[in-house]
Structure formats: structure tokens, C-alpha cells
C-alpha positions as CSV (number, residue, x, y, z in Angstrom):
1,X,27.0,174.6,74.6
2,X,26.1,178.5,74.9
3,X,24.7,177.8,78.5
4,X,27.4,176.3,80.4
5,X,25.7,176.3,83.8
6,X,22.7,174.7,82.4
7,X,24.9,172.1,80.9
8,X,26.5,171.5,84.3
9,X,23.2,171.1,86.1
10,X,21.8,168.8,83.4
11,X,24.7,166.4,83.0
12,X,25.1,166.3,86.9
13,X,21.3,165.4,87.2
14,X,21.7,162.8,84.4
15,X,24.8,161.0,85.9
16,X,23.3,161.1,89.4
17,X,20.3,159.1,87.9
18,X,21.0,155.3,88.2
19,X,18.7,154.2,85.7
20,X,20.3,156.7,83.1
21,X,23.4,154.4,83.2
22,X,23.5,152.5,80.3
23,X,26.9,151.7,80.0
24,X,30.6,152.6,80.2
25,X,30.9,154.6,76.8
26,X,27.7,156.8,78.0
27,X,29.4,157.2,81.4
28,X,32.8,158.3,80.0
29,X,31.0,160.7,77.5
30,X,29.1,162.4,80.5
31,X,32.1,162.8,82.8
32,X,33.9,164.4,80.1
33,X,31.4,166.6,79.1
34,X,30.7,167.4,82.8
35,X,34.3,168.3,83.2
36,X,34.2,170.5,80.4
37,X,30.8,172.3,82.0
38,X,32.8,172.4,85.3
39,X,35.6,174.1,83.9
40,X,33.6,176.7,82.0
41,X,31.6,177.5,85.1
42,X,34.9,177.9,87.4
43,X,34.7,174.5,89.1
44,X,38.0,173.5,88.4
45,X,38.6,171.0,91.3
46,X,35.4,169.3,90.1
47,X,36.3,169.5,86.5
48,X,39.6,167.6,87.3
49,X,37.7,164.7,89.2
50,X,35.1,164.6,86.4
51,X,38.1,164.3,83.7
52,X,39.6,161.5,85.8
53,X,36.3,159.5,86.1
54,X,36.0,159.7,82.3
55,X,39.5,158.2,81.9
56,X,39.1,155.6,84.7
57,X,35.8,154.7,83.3
58,X,36.9,153.8,79.6
59,X,40.5,154.3,79.5
60,X,40.9,153.8,75.7
61,X,37.9,156.0,74.4
62,X,37.8,159.3,72.7
63,X,36.6,160.6,76.0
64,X,39.4,159.5,77.9
65,X,41.6,161.0,75.3
66,X,39.8,164.3,75.4
67,X,40.0,164.3,79.2
68,X,43.8,163.8,79.3
69,X,44.0,166.7,76.7
70,X,42.1,168.7,79.0
71,X,44.0,167.8,82.0
72,X,47.5,168.7,80.3
73,X,46.2,172.0,78.8
74,X,45.2,173.2,82.3
75,X,48.5,172.1,83.9
76,X,50.7,173.6,81.5
77,X,52.0,176.9,82.6
78,X,51.3,179.9,80.3
79,X,53.6,180.8,77.7
80,X,55.1,184.4,77.8
81,X,55.9,185.3,74.2
């Protein structure tokens, strides 16, 4: 998304709304995408929490896989060529 701050606010509001929770797949997708929005807006600690929520919500989903990849990518030290 071109506006990560708007994505962050929209996703956070959607996940906070109890009525919007329609199942683990949607929650995992929401947490994963919120993690991406957090990372893009400089909220790294919250991004890590959201990625872990995606993994905990639906461990074998594509969203959990993406979250694991995002956590690995950030935790790897930069390579000096």
C-alpha cells in the first residue's frame, strides 16, 4: 500500500472491532498485514508482536509463513559485501 500510516490505522481499527473477527484466517491475515504496516511506519516492536500473533493464530497458514520470513529478515545481520 502506498500509504502505510493509513494502512496501519485501518488495520488496527479493524482488528480491534470484535464484530469484524470472522475466523482465524482473517485474523492471521490482519495481524500479518498490520505487522507489515508497523514495520513500514517505524513501529518495529509492534511489528514483531503482530507477526507473532499471525503465527500463533494460524500456524500453518501462508500468513504465518510470511510472518516467519519477515521475522527472519529483520533478525539477520546486514551483509557487508
